[in-house]
N, C-alpha and C positions, 0 to 999 in steps of 0.2 A: 847490739841483733841478737835476738834470741833465739832460740832449736828445741822447738815444742820433743818431747820425746818419750820412751813409756812409762817412764821412774819420773817426766814433768818437764816442766822447762828449764831453760840449760842455756845460758848466757855463755855468746862467738863473738867475742871482743877483740876484733883487724887485729888490731893495737899489739896484742899478746900471741904473734903469733910467733914461729917457729925464725924469723930473723928478731925477737925478741928476745929469744933464749928467755921463754915463762912453759907457752901452750896453754891450753885449757883443758881442766879436765873433764871426762867425760861420764858420763854415771855413774860408775863405776868407781870413781874418788880418782882414779889412777890418769895419769897425761894423756894427752894423744898427740900418737902421734906426726910429725907435719900430716904426713895423705893421708890420719882420717880428720886430722883440721879438717885442708879443704875441700874432704870432701862433705865434715860440718859445714859450713861456709855458703858453700854448694846449694844444701838442703837448706838452707834457712834463706835462700838469695830467693830462690824456687816459691818456696812456702811465702816467699814475701809479695813474690809478680802472682802467685794465686792469691792471696790474701785481696791483692790490688782491681787484682781482676773482679772479685765476690764482691765489692764492693764497689763497682759500674752496674752493679743486678738491683734492680727494686726490690727491699725485703719481703714485698708480698709472692713474688712470683718466689725465692728463697723458699718463705713459708707453706706456699704451697704443693715444694715439690715436698719439702720434708710432711706435712699434713697426708699427702697419698704415700710417705713413708709407713705412718701408718696407719693406712690402708690395707696396703700390701704385707704388710708383717701381719695382720691378721686374721687375711689369704691365706698368709705359708699354714699359718696352725691349723686355721679351720681347715686344712686342704690333707694333712696328717693325717697316713689313718692308724689310731684312732685319732680322733681332734684332740687338739688342745683349747678347750672352750674356757680356760680362766684363762692363758697365756693371750689365748684373741681377746676375748669379754676387753682384757689393758688394756691392749694393744686399739683397737673402738672405743673404748671410754676417753682413752688419751689423745684419738684421732675428737672426740667428740666434745669436751673440753678446753682446744684448741682453736676449734670452730667457735665456740660459742663463747668464748674470752678475745676473740677480736671481730667479731662478726660486723658484721661490712664494713671494714680493710682491705679484704684481700679481692674489691674491681670486679675482675670480664673471672674471674675462674673460680668468685666464692658459689655462683651454681654448678656450680660440676664438682668439686666438694661436696658440696652436701645433697647433690645428688649419689656421692659416690658411700655414703655416711649413710645413708638411707638402704643402699643394698647390701654393703656387708652388713648393716642389723639387720637386714630382712634374711640374708644367707644365716647368720647368727641363728636363727631361730629356725629356720627351715634344719640348718646342721645338730642339735643343738635338740629341736623334736624328736629329727627324725634316728639320733643317737641313743636318746631319751628310749624312744620303744625296741628299741635292742637290733636295728640295722646292724650288719658289716659291715657296709662301706657308707660316704654319705651322699646324698643324692642331689646336690647341686654347689655343684663350686663358684665360688664367690664367681669366677675369669668368666662362670657360662652362662649365668644367669640373668642375665641379661637378654644374651644372646638366642635363650631358648623363655626367653620370654617371662623368669621366672618363679613358674608355676613347680 
């Protein structure tokens, strides 16, 4: 069993618990207290349960959610005042690269993702043109461009 920490993956050996007199070692190299070991084992068990649940979800669904995360990241950067165009462009390019690499394999979500990509690209172009023209506020946010008809 292992536990992921900010310092990397750490092995949690249930047989080396407090009763074995060994104790687990934390990320700082110090031995964990019996309470910390129990907590680490509980966290590891919860993470294993989440991993098992995730393994039941089709990969296309998880990937579609991650792709939409790129869309949302781009929208966040575009909505900043001033917009962070280079950051938004990176998120948009990542979104496009992901969709391009797995084109035809995302099932029912693919058309929606392609539409979202087109929408965020349009919003990027509009916002960039507005800011390059000397505007002080973004003309269209990615969230409202569809509702407003994208004008």
